[in-house]
N, C-alpha and C positions, 0 to 999 in steps of 0.2 A: 463496570468494565469500560474500557475504551478500546475501540478498533480503529486502527489506523490504516486507511486504504492509500497506498503510496504508489505514485507512478515512478517507474524506473528513472534513473538519471540519464543524462545526455550520452548518447551512444553513437555520435557521428551521422554522417548521411548514410541511410541505408542503400542509396543507389550507388555509392562508392565502395560498399562492401561486397567482396567477391565470394565469400563463403555463404554457408547457410545462415539465414537471418537469425536463427535461434542461438547461433554462436557469437553474434556481434557483441562485442565487449563495450564497456563504458569507455568514453574518451577522457582526456585529461579533466575537462570541466565536470564530467559526470563523477569521477573519483573524488573530486572536491565536494560535490553535492552530496555524495554518500556520507562522507564525513560530517557535513553540516547537518544532515538528516539525524545522524547519531546525536549530535549536540542538541538539537531540537528535541528529540525524544527524551534525553537525559534531563532537560530543563523542565519537563512535565512532571517529574517528581513521582511517577507511578513505577511499579515494578513491571518489567517486560516478561511475560511468561511464555510467549509462543511467537515464532516468526515463521511465516508461510510465504512462499514465492512461486511464481511462474518459473518454469524450467529454463526460461531464456536467460543466457549468461548475464545480460545487462540488468535483469532483475536480481538475480542471485548476487551480483557484485554490489548492488545498491544497498542491500540489507546486510551484507557481510560484516561491515564494522559493528553494526547494532547487535548482531548474534555474538560475535566475538567479545564485545565488551560486557555482554550480560551472560555470557557462558552458555548460550543456548545454540543448538543445532538448528540450521535453517532447514525446514521442510519443503521439499518441492511438491507443488499442488497443481495438478492439470487443471483444476476449476478456475485457476488464475491465468491461464495462458490466452493469448490472443483469440479473439472470437467466442469467449466463453461467458460472456455477460451474464446471460440467464443463470448458468451454473455458479457464477460468482456471487450473484444476488442471493441465491439459495444457501451459499455457504456463509455469507455475512449474516443472513438472518439465523442460521443454525448456531453460529458462534455466539450470536447475542442472546440466544435462548439458554446457552450453557454459561452465561457470564458470571464471573466472580467479581467482587468489589476491589476497587483501587488496583487494578491491574490493567496492562496494555497487551493487546495481541496486534501483530503488524502483519499485513498482507501487502505484497508487492506484485503489481499487475501493470497493464499497458493502456494506452491512450484510447483504444476502441472499446475497452472494457469499463473503465472507471465511470465515465459519464452516464453509461446506460444503467449502472448500478445506482448511482445517485438519483437518477430520473426514476427508476423503480421504487426506491426508498421514499422519494418525494410524493409519489402516489399513494403511499401508506400514510402520509399526513405528517412526517417529520418536520421540524423546523430546520431551516437552512440559514446559515451566516457566513461572513468572511468573504463574500464574492463568490464567483464561479470560475471554474477553470480545471485544466489538467496539464499544468506546465511540468517539465522534467523535474523529478524529485519532490513534486508537491504532495501534499497530504490532505486527505479528507478525514478529519477527526470525527468518528462515529460515537456518540455517547449512547449507552444503553441504560434502561431502567426496567426493573422487573421482566427481564428477559427479552425486551424488544429494543429496538433503536428508536430514539425520541429526536435526536438531533445530529445534524451533519454540519461541521464548520471547516471551511477551506482555508488552508495555510498555503501560500505560494512557496516557491522554491526557496529553501534555506540558504 
């Protein structure tokens, strides 16, 4: 099983947004990034079986094209919301433990969460490749073997 830990696409300047930040949508660039993300996942050649997302509108919109293309309902997951790095790490480890072969589970989260999760997994001794980062719509591809994560590969914004 592969777990893709995805940062949401570009959503404009949060300081120019007047509403609740959870409702801030993708901007034009973010919508293009969401389509690029779908293309990147399709090229991986594995079956997407589950899509989970932070409840933030920008996260949900980032994975919407993926869910629609694969006929999968996106599940809102509080453990992926801002400030939930510890819970996200636990979720990732739990999903790895329930892994099936040749499938992809997609998780969409935030820039304050993803680097912490990768740091936690690195302390477990996983291999890291592809550089480091957490750019808009970037992907950390987490490879599982025997129910645990063994490698994380960074893919920059599609």
